Biopython code that builds the backbone (N, CA, C, O; Angstrom):
import numpy as np
from Bio.PDB.StructureBuilder import StructureBuilder

atoms = [
    (1, "MET", "N", (134.221, 144.207, 69.125)),
    (1, "MET", "CA", (135.231, 144.892, 68.339)),
    (1, "MET", "C", (134.616, 145.406, 67.037)),
    (1, "MET", "O", (134.882, 146.535, 66.627)),
    (2, "LYS", "N", (133.797, 144.581, 66.391)),
    (2, "LYS", "CA", (133.168, 144.981, 65.143)),
    (2, "LYS", "C", (132.244, 146.174, 65.362)),
    (2, "LYS", "O", (132.160, 147.066, 64.518)),
    (3, "ARG", "N", (131.551, 146.183, 66.501)),
    (3, "ARG", "CA", (130.650, 147.285, 66.830)),
    (3, "ARG", "C", (131.437, 148.579, 67.023)),
    (3, "ARG", "O", (130.995, 149.644, 66.590)),
    (4, "THR", "N", (132.606, 148.495, 67.671)),
    (4, "THR", "CA", (133.449, 149.673, 67.911)),
    (4, "THR", "C", (133.908, 150.278, 66.590)),
    (4, "THR", "O", (133.857, 151.496, 66.418)),
    (5, "ILE", "N", (134.351, 149.451, 65.669)),
    (5, "ILE", "CA", (134.813, 149.934, 64.368)),
    (5, "ILE", "C", (133.657, 150.564, 63.598)),
    (5, "ILE", "O", (133.818, 151.623, 62.992)),
    (6, "THR", "N", (132.507, 149.924, 63.619)),
    (6, "THR", "CA", (131.336, 150.458, 62.929)),
    (6, "THR", "C", (130.921, 151.797, 63.522)),
    (6, "THR", "O", (130.615, 152.736, 62.788)),
    (7, "THR", "N", (130.911, 151.886, 64.845)),
    (7, "THR", "CA", (130.560, 153.137, 65.516)),
    (7, "THR", "C", (131.531, 154.244, 65.143)),
    (7, "THR", "O", (131.113, 155.368, 64.864)),
    (8, "MET", "N", (132.823, 153.939, 65.136)),
    (8, "MET", "CA", (133.838, 154.949, 64.806)),
    (8, "MET", "C", (133.682, 155.419, 63.365)),
    (8, "MET", "O", (133.755, 156.617, 63.092)),
    (9, "LEU", "N", (133.470, 154.494, 62.450)),
    (9, "LEU", "CA", (133.298, 154.879, 61.049)),
    (9, "LEU", "C", (132.071, 155.760, 60.871)),
    (9, "LEU", "O", (132.102, 156.725, 60.107)),
    (10, "LEU", "N", (130.993, 155.435, 61.569)),
    (10, "LEU", "CA", (129.780, 156.247, 61.503)),
    (10, "LEU", "C", (130.037, 157.650, 62.044)),
    (10, "LEU", "O", (129.613, 158.633, 61.436)),
    (11, "MET", "N", (130.720, 157.753, 63.171)),
    (11, "MET", "CA", (131.020, 159.063, 63.760)),
    (11, "MET", "C", (131.895, 159.893, 62.831)),
    (11, "MET", "O", (131.656, 161.087, 62.651)),
    (12, "LEU", "N", (132.901, 159.269, 62.244)),
    (12, "LEU", "CA", (133.786, 159.993, 61.329)),
    (12, "LEU", "C", (133.046, 160.445, 60.080)),
    (12, "LEU", "O", (133.326, 161.521, 59.551)),
    (13, "THR", "N", (132.111, 159.641, 59.605)),
    (13, "THR", "CA", (131.302, 160.024, 58.451)),
    (13, "THR", "C", (130.450, 161.243, 58.781)),
    (13, "THR", "O", (130.373, 162.182, 57.989)),
    (14, "VAL", "N", (129.811, 161.228, 59.949)),
    (14, "VAL", "CA", (128.983, 162.358, 60.363)),
    (14, "VAL", "C", (129.840, 163.609, 60.510)),
    (14, "VAL", "O", (129.437, 164.689, 60.078)),
    (15, "ILE", "N", (131.010, 163.476, 61.112)),
    (15, "ILE", "CA", (131.901, 164.624, 61.274)),
    (15, "ILE", "C", (132.297, 165.168, 59.905)),
    (15, "ILE", "O", (132.311, 166.382, 59.701)),
    (16, "GLY", "N", (132.616, 164.289, 58.979)),
    (16, "GLY", "CA", (132.998, 164.712, 57.633)),
    (16, "GLY", "C", (131.878, 165.435, 56.920)),
    (16, "GLY", "O", (132.125, 166.415, 56.217)),
    (17, "ILE", "N", (130.666, 164.977, 57.086)),
    (17, "ILE", "CA", (129.508, 165.628, 56.453)),
    (17, "ILE", "C", (129.278, 166.996, 57.082)),
    (17, "ILE", "O", (129.017, 167.967, 56.371)),
    (18, "GLN", "N", (129.372, 167.082, 58.407)),
    (18, "GLN", "CA", (129.153, 168.357, 59.088)),
    (18, "GLN", "C", (130.202, 169.383, 58.691)),
    (18, "GLN", "O", (129.886, 170.561, 58.522)),
    (19, "ALA", "N", (131.432, 168.950, 58.544)),
    (19, "ALA", "CA", (132.513, 169.878, 58.224)),
    (19, "ALA", "C", (132.552, 170.187, 56.727)),
    (19, "ALA", "O", (133.193, 171.155, 56.317)),
    (20, "GLN", "N", (131.880, 169.383, 55.911)),
    (20, "GLN", "CA", (131.886, 169.529, 54.459)),
    (20, "GLN", "C", (133.301, 169.430, 53.888)),
    (20, "GLN", "O", (133.588, 169.966, 52.818)),
    (21, "LYS", "N", (134.173, 168.743, 54.611)),
    (21, "LYS", "CA", (135.554, 168.552, 54.179)),
    (21, "LYS", "C", (135.967, 167.123, 54.499)),
    (21, "LYS", "O", (135.326, 166.441, 55.299)),
    (22, "GLN", "N", (137.032, 166.686, 53.873)),
    (22, "GLN", "CA", (137.530, 165.344, 54.138)),
    (22, "GLN", "C", (138.395, 165.340, 55.394)),
    (22, "GLN", "O", (139.085, 166.313, 55.700)),
    (23, "ILE", "N", (138.339, 164.229, 56.106)),
    (23, "ILE", "CA", (139.194, 164.074, 57.279)),
    (23, "ILE", "C", (140.586, 163.718, 56.791)),
    (23, "ILE", "O", (140.765, 162.767, 56.030)),
    (24, "SER", "N", (141.567, 164.486, 57.234)),
    (24, "SER", "CA", (142.936, 164.270, 56.811)),
    (24, "SER", "C", (143.674, 163.343, 57.780)),
    (24, "SER", "O", (144.339, 162.395, 57.362)),
    (25, "TYR", "N", (143.549, 163.628, 59.080)),
    (25, "TYR", "CA", (144.201, 162.771, 60.055)),
    (25, "TYR", "C", (143.567, 162.920, 61.425)),
    (25, "TYR", "O", (142.840, 163.874, 61.702)),
    (26, "ILE", "N", (143.868, 161.941, 62.278)),
    (26, "ILE", "CA", (143.383, 161.934, 63.659)),
    (26, "ILE", "C", (144.605, 161.840, 64.558)),
    (26, "ILE", "O", (145.444, 160.955, 64.394)),
    (27, "ASN", "N", (144.696, 162.754, 65.503)),
    (27, "ASN", "CA", (145.812, 162.784, 66.437)),
    (27, "ASN", "C", (145.344, 162.256, 67.792)),
    (27, "ASN", "O", (144.410, 162.797, 68.382)),
    (28, "ALA", "N", (145.996, 161.195, 68.284)),
    (28, "ALA", "CA", (145.681, 160.659, 69.608)),
    (28, "ALA", "C", (146.553, 161.385, 70.626)),
    (28, "ALA", "O", (147.781, 161.327, 70.554)),
    (29, "ASP", "N", (145.913, 162.071, 71.577)),
    (29, "ASP", "CA", (146.637, 162.865, 72.565)),
    (29, "ASP", "C", (146.066, 162.570, 73.945)),
    (29, "ASP", "O", (144.981, 163.043, 74.284)),
    (30, "GLY", "N", (146.785, 161.797, 74.735)),
    (30, "GLY", "CA", (146.299, 161.443, 76.071)),
    (30, "GLY", "C", (144.995, 160.669, 75.989)),
    (30, "GLY", "O", (144.955, 159.581, 75.414)),
    (31, "ALA", "N", (143.936, 161.215, 76.552)),
    (31, "ALA", "CA", (142.631, 160.556, 76.567)),
    (31, "ALA", "C", (141.718, 161.059, 75.457)),
    (31, "ALA", "O", (140.513, 160.811, 75.493)),
    (32, "TRP", "N", (142.282, 161.774, 74.452)),
    (32, "TRP", "CA", (141.468, 162.414, 73.426)),
    (32, "TRP", "C", (141.931, 162.077, 72.022)),
    (32, "TRP", "O", (143.111, 161.811, 71.788)),
    (33, "TYR", "N", (140.980, 162.090, 71.080)),
    (33, "TYR", "CA", (141.268, 162.042, 69.651)),
    (33, "TYR", "C", (140.926, 163.417, 69.079)),
    (33, "TYR", "O", (139.821, 163.917, 69.286)),
    (34, "HIS", "N", (141.861, 164.024, 68.369)),
    (34, "HIS", "CA", (141.628, 165.304, 67.712)),
    (34, "HIS", "C", (141.553, 165.032, 66.212)),
    (34, "HIS", "O", (142.477, 164.453, 65.642)),
    (35, "VAL", "N", (140.465, 165.443, 65.572)),
    (35, "VAL", "CA", (140.213, 165.170, 64.154)),
    (35, "VAL", "C", (140.474, 166.449, 63.358)),
    (35, "VAL", "O", (139.965, 167.518, 63.697)),
    (36, "TYR", "N", (141.286, 166.324, 62.279)),
    (36, "TYR", "CA", (141.669, 167.473, 61.462)),
    (36, "TYR", "C", (141.239, 167.271, 60.013)),
    (36, "TYR", "O", (141.220, 166.148, 59.509)),
    (37, "ASP", "N", (140.892, 168.382, 59.347)),
    (37, "ASP", "CA", (140.517, 168.309, 57.933)),
    (37, "ASP", "C", (141.763, 168.461, 57.052)),
    (37, "ASP", "O", (142.883, 168.559, 57.553)),
    (38, "GLU", "N", (141.548, 168.479, 55.736)),
    (38, "GLU", "CA", (142.677, 168.518, 54.803)),
    (38, "GLU", "C", (143.470, 169.825, 54.854)),
    (38, "GLU", "O", (144.603, 169.875, 54.376)),
    (39, "SER", "N", (142.896, 170.870, 55.421)),
    (39, "SER", "CA", (143.627, 172.133, 55.542)),
    (39, "SER", "C", (144.356, 172.245, 56.888)),
    (39, "SER", "O", (145.002, 173.256, 57.164)),
    (40, "GLY", "N", (144.251, 171.212, 57.715)),
    (40, "GLY", "CA", (144.923, 171.197, 59.009)),
    (40, "GLY", "C", (144.109, 171.813, 60.132)),
    (40, "GLY", "O", (144.611, 171.968, 61.245)),
    (41, "LYS", "N", (142.857, 172.167, 59.857)),
    (41, "LYS", "CA", (141.979, 172.760, 60.863)),
    (41, "LYS", "C", (141.326, 171.657, 61.698)),
    (41, "LYS", "O", (140.821, 170.674, 61.155)),
    (42, "LYS", "N", (141.341, 171.830, 63.025)),
    (42, "LYS", "CA", (140.698, 170.859, 63.907)),
    (42, "LYS", "C", (139.188, 170.980, 63.742)),
    (42, "LYS", "O", (138.627, 172.067, 63.882)),
    (43, "VAL", "N", (138.527, 169.847, 63.440)),
    (43, "VAL", "CA", (137.085, 169.864, 63.237)),
    (43, "VAL", "C", (136.315, 169.218, 64.387)),
    (43, "VAL", "O", (135.112, 169.437, 64.529)),
    (44, "ASN", "N", (137.004, 168.421, 65.207)),
    (44, "ASN", "CA", (136.317, 167.785, 66.327)),
    (44, "ASN", "C", (137.325, 167.202, 67.293)),
    (44, "ASN", "O", (138.461, 166.906, 66.922)),
    (45, "THR", "N", (136.898, 167.037, 68.551)),
    (45, "THR", "CA", (137.662, 166.348, 69.579)),
    (45, "THR", "C", (136.719, 165.371, 70.253)),
    (45, "THR", "O", (135.610, 165.735, 70.647)),
    (46, "MET", "N", (137.168, 164.112, 70.387)),
    (46, "MET", "CA", (136.347, 163.076, 71.009)),
    (46, "MET", "C", (137.173, 162.351, 72.063)),
    (46, "MET", "O", (138.379, 162.167, 71.892)),
    (47, "SER", "N", (136.532, 161.940, 73.148)),
    (47, "SER", "CA", (137.251, 161.199, 74.183)),
    (47, "SER", "C", (137.473, 159.758, 73.725)),
    (47, "SER", "O", (136.597, 159.152, 73.108)),
    (48, "LYS", "N", (138.646, 159.220, 74.033)),
    (48, "LYS", "CA", (138.956, 157.831, 73.684)),
    (48, "LYS", "C", (137.990, 156.878, 74.386)),
    (48, "LYS", "O", (137.635, 155.835, 73.836)),
    (49, "GLN", "N", (137.570, 157.231, 75.587)),
    (49, "GLN", "CA", (136.666, 156.381, 76.353)),
    (49, "GLN", "C", (135.315, 156.237, 75.648)),
    (49, "GLN", "O", (134.728, 155.155, 75.658)),
    (50, "SER", "N", (134.827, 157.293, 75.049)),
    (50, "SER", "CA", (133.519, 157.215, 74.389)),
    (50, "SER", "C", (133.598, 156.613, 72.998)),
    (50, "SER", "O", (132.600, 156.091, 72.501)),
    (51, "VAL", "N", (134.759, 156.670, 72.356)),
    (51, "VAL", "CA", (134.910, 156.198, 70.979)),
    (51, "VAL", "C", (135.458, 154.792, 70.905)),
    (51, "VAL", "O", (134.957, 153.969, 70.138)),
    (52, "GLY", "N", (136.476, 154.506, 71.687)),
    (52, "GLY", "CA", (137.154, 153.214, 71.598)),
    (52, "GLY", "C", (138.424, 153.339, 70.774)),
    (52, "GLY", "O", (139.030, 154.408, 70.716)),
    (53, "ILE", "N", (138.823, 152.252, 70.140)),
    (53, "ILE", "CA", (140.073, 152.219, 69.373)),
    (53, "ILE", "C", (139.824, 152.646, 67.940)),
    (53, "ILE", "O", (138.877, 152.184, 67.303)),
    (54, "VAL", "N", (140.675, 153.528, 67.431)),
    (54, "VAL", "CA", (140.584, 153.949, 66.035)),
    (54, "VAL", "C", (141.437, 152.997, 65.205)),
    (54, "VAL", "O", (142.614, 152.789, 65.497)),
    (55, "VAL", "N", (140.832, 152.422, 64.169)),
    (55, "VAL", "CA", (141.530, 151.473, 63.301)),
    (55, "VAL", "C", (141.452, 151.975, 61.873)),
    (55, "VAL", "O", (140.406, 152.448, 61.427)),
    (56, "GLY", "N", (142.561, 151.872, 61.160)),
    (56, "GLY", "CA", (142.533, 152.216, 59.740)),
    (56, "GLY", "C", (143.156, 153.448, 59.467)),
    (56, "GLY", "O", (143.210, 153.870, 58.311)),
]
sb = StructureBuilder()
sb.init_structure("model")
sb.init_model(0)
sb.init_chain("A")
sb.init_seg("    ")
for serial, (resi, resn, name, xyz) in enumerate(atoms, 1):
    if name == "N":
        sb.init_residue(resn, " ", resi, " ")
    sb.init_atom(name, np.array(xyz, "f"), 0.0, 1.0, " ", f" {name:<3s}", serial, name[0])
structure = sb.get_structure()
């Protein structure tokens, strides 16, 4: 569980750096997580199977 949380935080940090914007929210939709920035623009989509559970 600790590894999953660490992996997710690392992925979100990398996504935030690549987008040069802050992550505003993550939408869980079926088997996918959709990541949006503060302007509401989708910056990434990740499969729940590859990421695990999003906490926080």
